[in-house]
C-alpha positions in Angstrom: -21.9 -73.6 24.7 -23.4 -72.9 28.1 -26.7 -74.4 29.3 -28.1 -70.9 29.2 -27.5 -70.6 25.5 -28.8 -74.1 24.9 -32.1 -73.0 26.6 -32.1 -69.8 24.4 -32.2 -71.7 21.1 -35.3 -71.2 19.0 -36.5 -72.2 15.7 -35.9 -70.3 12.5 -39.6 -69.5 12.3 -39.4 -67.7 15.7 -36.4 -65.7 14.5 -37.9 -64.4 11.3 -37.5 -60.7 11.1 -34.9 -60.5 13.9 -31.7 -58.6 13.6 -28.5 -60.1 14.5 -25.9 -58.9 16.9 -24.5 -56.6 14.5 -25.6 -53.1 14.6 -24.4 -51.0 12.3 -23.0 -47.9 13.7 -21.2 -45.0 12.4 -17.7 -44.3 13.7 -16.7 -42.3 16.3 -17.0 -38.8 17.6 -17.3 -39.0 21.3 -19.9 -36.5 22.6 -21.9 -36.1 25.7 -25.2 -34.7 27.0 -25.0 -33.6 30.6 -28.0 -31.7 32.0 -26.9 -29.7 35.1 -30.2 -29.5 37.0 -30.2 -30.7 40.6 -32.7 -31.0 43.3 -32.6 -29.8 46.9 -32.5 -32.1 49.9 -34.0 -31.4 53.3 -30.7 -29.9 54.6 -30.6 -27.4 51.7 -27.9 -29.2 49.7 -28.3 -29.8 46.0 -27.9 -33.4 44.8 -28.7 -35.3 41.7 -28.6 -38.9 40.7 -25.9 -39.3 38.1 -26.2 -41.9 35.4 -23.7 -42.8 32.7 -24.6 -44.2 29.3 -22.1 -45.5 26.7 -23.4 -46.2 23.3 -22.6 -46.3 19.6 -22.8 -43.3 17.3 -26.1 -44.2 15.6 -27.7 -44.0 19.0 -26.8 -40.4 19.4 -29.6 -38.7 17.5 -32.4 -40.5 19.4 -30.7 -40.4 22.7 -30.1 -36.6 22.5 -33.8 -36.1 21.9 -35.0 -38.5 24.6 -32.4 -37.4 27.2 -33.8 -33.8 26.9 -37.3 -35.1 27.3 -36.3 -37.2 30.3 -34.6 -34.2 31.9 -37.9 -32.3 31.8 -39.8 -35.2 33.2 -37.3 -36.0 35.9 -35.0 -33.1 36.6 -33.5 -34.9 39.6 -31.5 -37.2 37.3 -28.3 -36.1 35.5 -27.3 -38.4 32.7 -24.0 -38.3 30.8 -24.0 -40.0 27.4 -20.9 -40.8 25.4 -20.5 -42.6 22.1 -17.8 -44.8 20.6 -17.3 -46.9 17.4 -18.9 -50.3 17.3 -15.5 -52.1 17.2 -14.4 -50.2 20.4 -17.5 -51.0 22.4 -17.2 -54.7 21.5 -13.8 -54.8 23.3 -13.3 -52.0 25.8 -16.9 -51.8 27.1 -17.1 -55.6 27.4 -13.9 -55.5 29.4 -15.4 -52.8 31.7 -18.5 -55.0 32.3 -16.3 -58.0 33.2 -14.2 -55.9 35.5 -17.2 -54.6 37.4 -16.9 -50.9 36.4 -19.6 -50.7 33.8 -21.6 -47.6 33.1 -25.2 -47.6 34.5 -26.6 -47.9 30.9 -24.9 -49.1 27.8 -25.4 -50.4 24.3 -26.6 -54.0 23.9 -26.9 -56.0 20.7 -29.9 -58.3 20.1 -29.7 -62.0 20.6 -26.3 -63.8 20.5 -23.2 -63.8 18.5 -21.1 -60.8 19.6 -19.3 -59.9 22.8 -21.9 -57.2 23.6 -25.0 -59.2 22.6 -27.9 -59.7 25.0 -27.4 -63.4 25.5 -23.7 -63.2 26.1 -24.0 -60.3 28.7 -27.1 -61.6 30.4 -25.5 -65.1 30.6 -22.7 -63.5 32.6 -25.2 -62.0 35.0 -24.3 -58.4 34.0 -27.7 -57.1 32.7 -30.6 -56.0 34.9 -33.9 -57.8 34.5 -36.4 -55.5 32.8 -39.3 -57.9 32.7 -41.5 -56.0 35.1 -41.8 -53.0 32.7 -45.0 -52.6 30.8 -43.5 -52.2 27.4 -41.9 -55.7 27.6 -45.4 -57.3 27.5 -45.9 -55.9 23.9 -42.8 -57.4 22.4 -43.9 -59.4 19.3 -43.6 -63.2 19.8 -41.1 -63.6 17.0 -38.9 -60.8 18.4 -38.6 -62.2 21.9 -35.4 -64.2 21.4 -33.6 -61.0 20.6 -34.7 -59.5 23.9 -35.0 -62.4 26.3 -33.3 -65.4 27.9 -35.5 -67.9 29.6 -38.5 -65.6 29.4 -36.8 -62.6 31.0 -36.2 -59.4 29.2 -32.7 -57.9 29.4 -32.5 -55.3 26.7 -34.5 -52.4 25.1 -34.8 -51.7 21.4 -37.1 -49.4 19.6 -37.8 -51.4 16.5 -36.5 -53.3 13.6 -34.2 -52.5 10.7 -33.2 -53.9 7.3 -30.1 -54.3 5.2 -30.2 -53.2 1.6 -28.8 -50.8 -0.9 -28.8 -47.1 0.1 -28.8 -45.4 -3.3 -28.6 -41.9 -4.8 -31.8 -41.5 -6.9 -30.3 -38.6 -8.9 -27.2 -40.7 -9.9 -29.5 -43.6 -10.9 -31.6 -41.2 -13.0 -28.6 -39.6 -14.7 -27.3 -43.0 -15.7 -30.6 -44.0 -17.1 -31.6 -46.5 -14.4 -35.4 -46.2 -14.2 -36.1 -48.5 -11.2 -34.2 -50.6 -8.7 -33.3 -54.1 -9.8 -35.3 -57.1 -8.5 -33.0 -60.0 -9.5 -29.2 -60.6 -9.3 -28.8 -60.4 -13.1 -30.6 -57.1 -13.1 -28.4 -55.9 -10.2 -25.3 -56.7 -12.2 -26.7 -55.0 -15.3 -27.5 -51.8 -13.3 -24.0 -51.8 -11.8 -22.5 -52.1 -15.3 -24.7 -49.3 -16.6 -23.6 -47.1 -13.7 -19.9 -47.9 -14.2 -20.2 -47.0 -17.9 -21.8 -43.7 -16.8 -18.6 -42.8 -15.0 -19.7 -43.4 -11.4 -18.6 -46.0 -8.8 -21.6 -48.4 -8.7 -21.0 -49.5 -5.1 -19.1 -47.7 -2.4 -17.5 -50.1 0.0 -15.8 -48.9 3.3 -14.2 -52.2 4.3 -11.5 -50.5 6.4 -14.3 -50.2 9.0 -14.6 -53.8 10.1 -18.3 -54.1 10.6 -19.0 -52.8 7.1 -17.3 -55.9 5.6 -20.1 -58.2 6.6 -23.0 -56.3 5.1 -22.8 -57.5 1.5 -22.6 -61.1 2.7 -25.5 -60.6 5.0 -27.6 -59.0 2.2 -27.0 -62.1 -0.1 -27.1 -65.0 2.3 -30.8 -64.9 3.0 -31.3 -65.7 -0.7 -28.4 -68.1 -1.2 -28.9 -70.0 2.1 -32.2 -69.5 3.9 -34.5 -69.3 0.9 -33.3 -72.8 0.0 -33.0 -74.1 3.6 -34.9 -72.2 6.2 -33.7 -74.7 8.9 -30.1 -74.0 8.1 -29.3 -72.6 11.6 -30.7 -75.6 13.4 -28.8 -78.0 11.2 -25.6 -76.0 11.6 -26.0 -76.0 15.4 -26.5 -79.8 15.2 -23.3 -80.2 13.2 -25.2 -81.4 10.1 -24.0 -78.6 7.8 -21.4 -75.8 7.8 -20.5 -72.5 6.1 -18.4 -74.4 3.6 -21.2 -76.8 2.7 -23.8 -74.2 2.2 -24.9 -71.2 0.1 -22.4 -69.2 2.0 -19.9 -70.2 -0.7 -22.2 -68.8 -3.4 -22.6 -65.5 -1.4 -18.9 -65.1 -1.2 -18.5 -65.8 -4.9 -21.1 -63.2 -5.7 -19.3 -60.7 -3.3 -16.1 -61.2 -5.2 -17.8 -61.1 -8.6 -18.8 -57.5 -7.8 -15.1 -56.7 -7.1 -13.8 -58.5 -10.2 -16.2 -56.6 -12.4 -14.9 -53.3 -11.0 -18.1 -52.3 -9.3 -16.4 -51.2 -6.0 -14.3 -48.1 -5.4 -10.6 -48.4 -5.5 -9.0 -49.9 -2.4 -12.1 -50.7 -0.4 -9.9 -52.0 2.5 -8.5 -48.5 2.7 -11.9 -46.8 2.7 -13.8 -46.0 5.9 -17.5 -45.9 6.6 -17.4 -42.1 6.6 -15.8 -42.0 3.2 -18.4 -44.6 1.9 -21.2 -42.4 3.2 -19.8 -39.3 1.6 -19.3 -41.0 -1.8 -22.9 -41.9 -2.1 -24.3 -38.7 -0.6 -22.3 -36.5 -3.0 -22.9 -38.7 -6.1 -19.4 -40.0 -6.6 -20.9 -43.5 -6.0 -24.4 -44.7 -6.8 -25.0 -46.9 -3.8 -23.7 -48.7 -0.7 -25.0 -51.9 0.9 -25.9 -50.8 4.4 -28.2 -51.1 7.4 -31.1 -48.7 7.4 -30.2 -47.5 10.8 -27.4 -45.4 9.3 -29.6 -43.9 6.5 -29.8 -40.7 8.5 -26.0 -40.4 8.3 -26.2 -40.6 4.5 -29.0 -38.0 4.4 -27.0 -35.6 6.6 -24.1 -35.8 4.2 -26.3 -35.1 1.1 -27.3 -31.8 -0.3 -30.8 -33.0 -0.3 -32.0 -35.8 2.0 -34.7 -36.8 -0.5 -32.0 -37.8 -3.0 -31.4 -41.0 -1.0 -33.5 -44.1 -0.6 -33.1 -47.9 -0.3 -34.0 -51.1 -2.0 -33.5 -54.8 -1.2 -30.4 -56.3 -2.6 -31.6 -59.2 -4.9 -29.5 -62.3 -4.2 -31.3 -64.6 -6.6 -32.2 -64.6 -10.3 -35.8 -65.4 -9.4 -37.4 -62.4 -7.8 -39.7 -64.7 -5.8 -36.7 -66.4 -4.3 -35.1 -63.1 -3.0 -35.1 -63.0 0.8 -33.8 -60.1 3.0 -32.1 -59.6 6.4 -34.3 -57.7 8.8 -34.8 -57.4 12.5 -34.3 -55.8 15.9 -32.0 -52.8 16.0 -29.2 -52.2 18.4 -30.6 -51.3 21.9 -29.5 -50.7 25.4 -29.5 -52.3 28.8 -29.0 -51.4 32.5 -26.1 -52.7 34.4 -27.1 -55.3 37.0 -24.3 -54.3 39.3 -24.5 -50.5 39.0 -25.0 -48.4 42.1 -27.9 -46.7 40.3 -29.6 -49.8 38.9 -33.1 -48.8 39.8 -32.8 -45.3 38.4 -31.2 -46.8 35.2 -34.1 -49.2 34.8 -36.5 -46.2 35.3 -34.9 -44.5 32.3 -35.4 -47.7 30.2 -39.0 -47.8 31.3 -39.4 -44.2 30.0 -37.9 -45.2 26.7 -40.6 -47.9 26.5 -43.4 -45.5 26.3 -45.0 -45.5 22.8 -44.2 -41.9 22.0 -40.5 -42.6 22.8 -40.4 -45.8 20.8 -41.8 -43.7 17.9 -39.2 -41.0 18.3 -36.3 -43.4 18.5 -37.5 -45.4 15.4 -38.0 -42.2 13.4 -34.5 -41.0 14.2 -32.9 -44.1 12.7 -35.4 -45.0 9.9 -36.5 -48.1 11.8 -39.9 -49.8 11.9 -41.3 -49.1 15.5 -41.4 -52.1 17.8 -45.1 -51.4 18.5 -47.2 -48.9 16.6 -50.1 -46.5 17.2 -51.7 -43.8 15.1 -48.8 -41.5 15.5 -46.2 -44.1 14.4 -44.5 -43.5 11.0 -42.4 -45.8 8.7 -39.7 -44.1 6.7 -40.6 -44.2 2.9 -37.1 -45.5 2.2 -37.9 -48.8 3.8 -41.4 -49.3 2.5 -40.2 -51.6 -0.3 -38.9 -54.0 2.3 -42.2 -54.5 4.1 -43.6 -57.2 1.7 -40.6 -59.4 2.5 -41.0 -59.2 6.3 -44.0 -61.6 6.4 -42.2 -64.8 5.3 -39.0 -63.9 3.3 -36.9 -62.3 6.0 -34.2 -63.6 8.4 -32.2 -62.2 11.2 -28.7 -61.0 10.8 -26.7 -64.2 10.5 -24.7 -63.9 13.7 -28.0 -63.9 15.7 -27.7 -67.7 16.2 -24.0 -68.2 16.1 -23.1 -70.0 19.3 -20.2 -67.7 20.3 -18.7 -64.3 19.8 -15.8 -65.7 17.8 -17.3 -66.0 14.3 -18.2 -62.4 13.7 -14.7 -60.9 13.9 -13.4 -63.9 11.8 -16.0 -63.0 9.2 -14.7 -59.4 9.2 -11.2 -60.5 8.8 -11.7 -63.0 6.0 -13.7 -60.6 3.9 -10.8 -58.1 4.1 -8.4 -60.9 3.2 -10.6 -61.9 0.2 -10.8 -58.3 -1.0 -7.0 -58.0 -0.7 -6.5 -61.2 -2.6 -4.7 -62.8 0.4 -7.1 -65.7 0.8 -9.4 -68.0 -1.0 -13.1 -68.7 -0.4 -12.2 -72.2 0.8 -9.8 -70.8 3.3 -12.2 -68.1 4.4 -15.1 -70.5 5.0 -12.8 -73.0 6.8 -11.7 -70.3 9.3 -15.4 -69.4 9.9 -16.3 -73.0 10.5 -13.4 -73.4 12.9 -14.5 -70.3 14.9 -18.1 -71.6 14.9 -17.0 -74.8 16.7 -15.1 -73.0 19.5 
């Protein structure tokens, strides 16, 4: 671990309500927004500053809206936006950054733990310092480790998100499920009731790698951190491990859902898009997902109001249920881009309260800062009581490298396929953690 990352360590208390490096993003249709307005120079020639942005698909809706607003505010800038799957930006975009041909603006994940996370990229000197911008002074204290290294801000994010069960209310009602479950035993009973009603209880699109981690992430806050809030510090100090912790219980619970037949057939052959469609059309009752992709589920439904969310209860005592919550995927400006100042100006524009509100609304997030015009999606209201003292960041937030997350993806797929055991899976994760 580099000295930079050692300095970036913080306590679990500081990290409460932070999101990890994972952002949940829908897969991939590349698209672009390219305003054609130019300005005239003194010699009569028309020129424009051209900026390029590469993001993930769940950033498209807010970016389309805000790019149009920026074009009106600053017509001398032409910004091209393109979008790729999460798995692709973690590899190809990171390679571009290292090779010195990065776009002016690009997706950045909060904190540490993935190849495109803030700490990893800032540590390599590839992100522009945004600390002079006014919006950075309003970042809540507990959120700062997701945005900052050594007190300097290197990424923008519009708010926080949660992981829970996106569910079809009509399917629940038809099966006689009156209210979302609040304990693990109730959750299993609800799944059993849904299965007997002839629907798939939980749609799982594990062919899309990042989807594999979400059930684990939904359960681990209750199986690990509710019992040991200082787990991350102990793990970093070598005093505990995945294999020695409640991670084992979470994996067992994950596989219990499969053994009981609560998933769709062949989850390793099912994509995120198929998962989304199953819940939206009522073929499945729910999917464990990040709230940032709730708009994708709503778009696929005949009525957006059919879909809502609830916390996945990872304990049999409702008071011991904790949730994963925190900062959503954001963006940064390339430190070495030829248009770095103009790129930073666009980020500063995004930091205005009305634009924070617009971005957060588009992805069902809780705005980073709030005013009278801020709104919180009704679907995430049930998560708010947990955010005071029963919420933790996505687990990869404090992993010391970008190796553990892809190993986690892979071992879950192996477990679902019956090609590995929990002991083997946790051993591989522990080995990756120590690299």
